[in-house]
LUMTI-707108 format. One record per residue (C-alpha): residue number from 1; residue in one letter; chain; x, y, z. Coordinates in Angstrom, 1 decimal, padded with zeros to 4 digits. Example, Ala and Ser with C-alpha at 12.3 -4.5 7.8 and 13.67 -1.06 7.14 Angstrom:
// LUMTI-707108
+--------+------+-------+--------+--------+--------+
| rodren | keba | marlo |     xx |     yy |     zz |
+--------+------+-------+--------+--------+--------+
|      1 |    A |     A |  012.3 | -004.5 |  007.8 |
|      2 |    S |     A |  013.7 | -001.1 |  007.1 |
+--------+------+-------+--------+--------+--------+
END
This chain:
// LUMTI-707108
+--------+------+-------+--------+--------+--------+
| rodren | keba | marlo |     xx |     yy |     zz |
+--------+------+-------+--------+--------+--------+
|      1 |    M |     A |  107.3 |  095.2 |  124.3 |
|      2 |    L |     A |  104.8 |  097.7 |  123.0 |
|      3 |    N |     A |  101.1 |  096.9 |  122.9 |
|      4 |    A |     A |  099.0 |  097.2 |  119.7 |
|      5 |    T |     A |  097.6 |  100.6 |  120.4 |
|      6 |    K |     A |  101.1 |  102.1 |  120.8 |
|      7 |    I |     A |  102.4 |  100.5 |  117.6 |
|      8 |    V |     A |  099.5 |  101.5 |  115.2 |
|      9 |    L |     A |  099.2 |  105.3 |  115.8 |
|     10 |    K |     A |  096.6 |  106.3 |  113.3 |
|     11 |    P |     A |  095.3 |  105.5 |  109.8 |
|     12 |    V |     A |  096.5 |  107.5 |  106.9 |
|     13 |    I |     A |  093.5 |  108.9 |  105.0 |
|     14 |    T |     A |  094.5 |  110.3 |  101.6 |
|     15 |    E |     A |  093.2 |  109.8 |  098.1 |
|     16 |    K |     A |  095.8 |  107.2 |  097.4 |
|     17 |    A |     A |  095.3 |  105.4 |  100.7 |
|     18 |    L |     A |  091.5 |  105.1 |  100.0 |
|     19 |    L |     A |  092.2 |  103.9 |  096.5 |
|     20 |    D |     A |  094.5 |  101.2 |  097.9 |
|     21 |    A |     A |  092.0 |  100.3 |  100.5 |
|     22 |    S |     A |  089.6 |  099.2 |  097.8 |
|     23 |    K |     A |  092.3 |  096.7 |  096.7 |
|     24 |    G |     A |  092.8 |  095.4 |  100.2 |
|     25 |    E |     A |  095.9 |  097.4 |  101.2 |
|     26 |    Y |     A |  095.5 |  099.7 |  104.2 |
|     27 |    T |     A |  098.0 |  102.4 |  105.3 |
|     28 |    F |     A |  098.8 |  103.4 |  108.9 |
|     29 |    E |     A |  101.2 |  105.6 |  110.6 |
|     30 |    V |     A |  103.1 |  103.4 |  113.0 |
|     31 |    Y |     A |  105.7 |  103.7 |  115.8 |
|     32 |    K |     A |  109.1 |  104.5 |  114.3 |
|     33 |    T |     A |  111.0 |  101.6 |  115.8 |
|     34 |    A |     A |  108.3 |  098.9 |  115.2 |
|     35 |    N |     A |  109.3 |  096.1 |  112.8 |
|     36 |    K |     A |  107.1 |  094.3 |  110.3 |
|     37 |    D |     A |  106.3 |  091.4 |  112.6 |
|     38 |    Q |     A |  105.2 |  093.7 |  115.4 |
|     39 |    I |     A |  103.1 |  095.8 |  112.9 |
|     40 |    A |     A |  101.4 |  092.7 |  111.5 |
|     41 |    K |     A |  100.6 |  091.3 |  114.9 |
|     42 |    A |     A |  099.2 |  094.7 |  116.1 |
|     43 |    V |     A |  096.9 |  095.2 |  113.1 |
|     44 |    S |     A |  095.6 |  091.6 |  113.3 |
|     45 |    E |     A |  094.9 |  092.1 |  117.0 |
|     46 |    L |     A |  093.2 |  095.5 |  116.7 |
|     47 |    F |     A |  091.1 |  094.8 |  113.6 |
|     48 |    K |     A |  090.6 |  091.0 |  113.7 |
|     49 |    V |     A |  092.0 |  090.4 |  110.2 |
|     50 |    D |     A |  094.6 |  088.1 |  108.6 |
|     51 |    V |     A |  097.7 |  090.1 |  107.6 |
|     52 |    K |     A |  099.3 |  088.7 |  104.4 |
|     53 |    Q |     A |  102.0 |  091.4 |  103.8 |
|     54 |    V |     A |  103.5 |  094.5 |  105.4 |
|     55 |    K |     A |  105.5 |  097.2 |  103.5 |
|     56 |    T |     A |  107.1 |  100.0 |  105.6 |
|     57 |    R |     A |  108.7 |  103.3 |  104.7 |
|     58 |    I |     A |  110.0 |  106.3 |  106.6 |
|     59 |    V |     A |  108.7 |  109.6 |  105.5 |
|     60 |    K |     A |  111.4 |  112.2 |  105.9 |
|     61 |    N |     A |  110.8 |  115.5 |  107.6 |
|     62 |    R |     A |  109.7 |  118.5 |  105.5 |
|     63 |    T |     A |  109.0 |  122.1 |  106.0 |
|     64 |    R |     A |  105.6 |  123.8 |  105.9 |
|     65 |    R |     A |  104.6 |  127.5 |  105.7 |
|     66 |    V |     A |  102.6 |  128.8 |  108.6 |
|     67 |    M |     A |  099.4 |  130.7 |  108.0 |
|     68 |    R |     A |  100.5 |  132.7 |  104.8 |
|     69 |    H |     A |  103.5 |  134.1 |  106.5 |
|     70 |    R |     A |  107.1 |  133.7 |  105.6 |
|     71 |    E |     A |  107.7 |  131.5 |  108.7 |
|     72 |    E |     A |  108.4 |  127.9 |  108.0 |
|     73 |    T |     A |  108.1 |  125.1 |  110.6 |
|     74 |    K |     A |  109.7 |  121.7 |  110.3 |
|     75 |    L |     A |  107.5 |  118.7 |  110.5 |
|     76 |    S |     A |  109.0 |  115.6 |  112.0 |
|     77 |    S |     A |  109.6 |  112.4 |  110.1 |
|     78 |    F |     A |  107.4 |  109.4 |  110.7 |
|     79 |    K |     A |  107.0 |  105.8 |  109.6 |
|     80 |    K |     A |  104.1 |  104.5 |  107.4 |
|     81 |    A |     A |  103.1 |  100.9 |  106.9 |
|     82 |    T |     A |  100.9 |  099.5 |  104.2 |
|     83 |    V |     A |  099.3 |  096.3 |  105.3 |
|     84 |    K |     A |  097.7 |  093.8 |  102.8 |
|     85 |    I |     A |  095.0 |  091.7 |  104.4 |
|     86 |    G |     A |  093.1 |  088.5 |  103.3 |
|     87 |    K |     A |  090.5 |  088.5 |  100.6 |
|     88 |    E |     A |  086.9 |  089.2 |  101.7 |
|     89 |    Q |     A |  088.1 |  091.1 |  104.8 |
|     90 |    K |     A |  087.8 |  094.8 |  105.4 |
|     91 |    I |     A |  088.8 |  097.5 |  107.9 |
|     92 |    D |     A |  085.8 |  099.7 |  108.6 |
|     93 |    I |     A |  087.6 |  103.0 |  109.3 |
|     94 |    F |     A |  088.7 |  103.1 |  105.6 |
|     95 |    E |     A |  085.1 |  102.7 |  104.3 |
|     96 |    V |     A |  083.7 |  105.8 |  102.6 |
|     97 |    G |     A |  080.1 |  106.2 |  103.4 |
|     98 |    G |     A |  077.3 |  108.3 |  102.2 |
|     99 |    N |     A |  074.7 |  107.7 |  099.5 |
|    100 |    N |     A |  073.8 |  111.4 |  099.0 |
+--------+------+-------+--------+--------+--------+
END
């Protein structure tokens, strides 16, 4: 059995993920063999929130050009999970700060 820090690898910080975070849906990169129950338990344990729903998807590998050369490297595939939490709850790492 994996512990919570091994299941939830890192948050996905993109424009869409931050837009979804304002609606109460948070996106994480997770361990590839973790199932929805394990992901829900790990997120609730790490961030002390009530998980209502978990959606998962596997992002297929793709190629990327390296430093303006013709070389292409292959990026590995990974699994993303979108977690919906209870109302009036937040995960602080998705909060955008700054009143500049």
